[in-house]
N, C-alpha and C positions, 0 to 999 in steps of 0.2 A: 765333207762340209767344211766349210770355211775356216781357216789357219791364220787367228791373227796372228801378225809378225813386227816384232821390234826391233829388228836388225840382228839379234844372236837366234840361232836357231838353239829351238826348247828340248832340251837331257833332262828323260824322265824314266823310269823302267815300266812297261806297259804291265800296268796296275787298273782293275776295273777300278769304277769311280768309288766305290763303296770303300776300296781300302782305301783312296783320296781323301771322302771325306772323314774317315775314322783319324787319320792321319792328321788330318785338317785341325782336327778339335784339340792336338795335342800341339798347335800351331800357336796359341793363345796364352804360352807361358806357365803353364801349371805344370805339374806330374800329376795323375788321374789314375786311378786302378779301373779295370774293364767297367764295375757297376756304374761308376762316376760318369764312364763315356756312354754308356747306356741314357741312364737320366738327362744327359745334356744334349744327346739326339734326342732325345724324345721332346725337351722341350723347342728344340730349335730345325735343326734340318730333318726332323719326322716332319715338320708341317707342309716342306715341300719338294723333299725327296724321297728320305729311307727310314723307316722306323726298324731297326733289326730285334732281333734276339739280344740278350747277354752271350747265347754260345757263338754266334756270333759277329757278334764285335771281339771276344776273345778270339775267334779265329781268324780275323784280321789283323791283333797286335801280334800273334805268334808268327804272324805271314810278313807282317814290316820290322818284326825284331831277326826275324831271319837273315832277312837282306839289310838289315845294318841301318833302318831306316829310325828304328825304334830301340830304347835300352828299356830297363825293367831292373828292379831292387825290393828286396822284401823291407819291409817296414815291420819291425815287429816291438810291441808293446804287454808289460808284464800283465799277466790275463786276460791278455790279448789274442786273438787268432792273427797270426801275421797276413798284411797287407800288403799288395804285390803290386806295386805303384811304376809305372811307363812315362819315357818321357821322348820328348822327339830326340834326336841327332842332329847336328850339323848336318851330315847327308840327307836326313830326310826332310830337314826345312828347306835346303836348295831343290830338292825333288818336287817338294808340293808345289814349292814357287815359281819352277819351272811350268810343274803340269799345268797349276792355275793361270799361269800367262800364255804359255803357248799351245795346251790343248782342243783341237778341232773344238768349235760351237759344234754341237748337237742336235740333232732334232728331236725334240721330248717325248719321250713314249708314254701313249696317254691310254690307260688299261681301264676303264667304266664299268665300273660291274654293274652300274644299273642300267648304263646305257645300252648294255648286252641284252639285259633284258627287253629291254623298249625297243631293240630289234627285231625281238623273237614275241612281239606284242600279237601276231596272229595266232598267237597256242597261249595266249589268255583272254582278259577282257579288259577293256576300256577304264571301268571302275577302280579295278586290280590294282592295273597299269599307275592310276594316280595315285594309289598307296603307296605305293613305290617311290614317288617323286618325292611323297611327302614326307615320307623317312626320310630320304635323304636330304631333303632340305631343314631337317632336323639334326640330322647328323653334322652337317654342313655349318649351321649356324653354333652348335655346343663346339665344331674346332673354331668357327673364327671365333667368339669369346675367349678360346684359351688363348689362341694367336696373341690376341689384343691386349689380354692379361701380363703373357710373357713380354712381349716387345713394353709394354708400359713397365717393367720391373726390370729392364734388361739397363735402366739408365746408370745405375749405379757404378758402371765400372767405362772407362772412355775406350778400352781396348774392345767393347762388344759393342762398336759403335754399326757397324756392316752386319752383325748380325739381327741387332736392332731392324734394321734396315729391311732385311728379309722379311723375318717379323710380319713387317708393317705391309711388305710385298705380298703375304701371304693371307694378310685379312683383307689385302683388295682381292684375290684371287676366291678367295671364299664367295665375297659381297657377288663378282662376278658369276663365279658357279651358283647361286642360289638365284640370280634373276634370270640365268638362263631356264635350270630349271622349273622355275614359274611359268615360264612362257612353254611350258612342253603339257601344261592342263590341256587350253585349245588345239595343240598339236595333237594329241592322241583321237583327240572329238575327229579332227579332221582324216586322221589317218585310219579309223575304225570307218569312217561314211566311207571314205577312196578303198577302201577292204573290203566293204559289202558289197563294191563290184564286183571282186572278183568269182572264179568259178572255184568251188571247195566239191575234198569228194566226202559224200555223204557220213561215212563211218566213222573217218579219221577227222574230220575237218581241216584238212592240210588242201593247198593251195593246188590249181591245176593248171601251172602259164600258159598263155594264150599261145609263145614263140617259146616253145623248151629250149634251153643253151643261149637263150640271144643275150645274157650276162657276158658271154665267153667276147663279146664284141666290145664292151664297155672300154675297157685298158687301150683298146687298139682307138676308139676314138679319143680321148683322151690323150693320150700320145700324139697322135696328130695335131690337136688342139696347143699342145704343149709347145713342138717344135715349130710350128705357124708361129704363136707367140713369141717364141725365141728368136 
């Protein structure tokens, strides 16, 4: 994938994006506990990238501290269990800055559970598929409302300007997802009508292909078209 360049060669350790997300949370100038980071992820990064468990957050922090990108210390108060606070180190700041500026621009990986079940629509029926889409739209509307609320309440800190921008993007993403889902109702009916022409095994209801194995040639056709257009 394309790597942006501005003259200097980026230098940063080979970490997964989840590690950079946790390290990046500490790049806003606060010392935070693992639980703090989990909460912050849930109302920001979780809307468009990653919503980890608390144990995952602490696992990332331990790894980052081992690499010298994060430091920690325990704060104790009378009658209260000590809290371990994490802060980014100068090396961590340099690393996450280099990563954010120089890492390759990746193609997003879409894992759409509802679409996977629609893809298997021949094992269901149109009305049930539509019920899945309706539930999906309801979920998206709830997430949209939450993202919009968090964006609205992120104006108190000037340093949150870019997270606020990202939350507003999330709102537009959920709007688009809702619009795409609403288009599926008619498409489910069209797919059911087309599938009615397929031959099926009476006992199992599974389709019998007219040309078994023809799917193997699809990649060759697409690759040839891509080469021609290039």
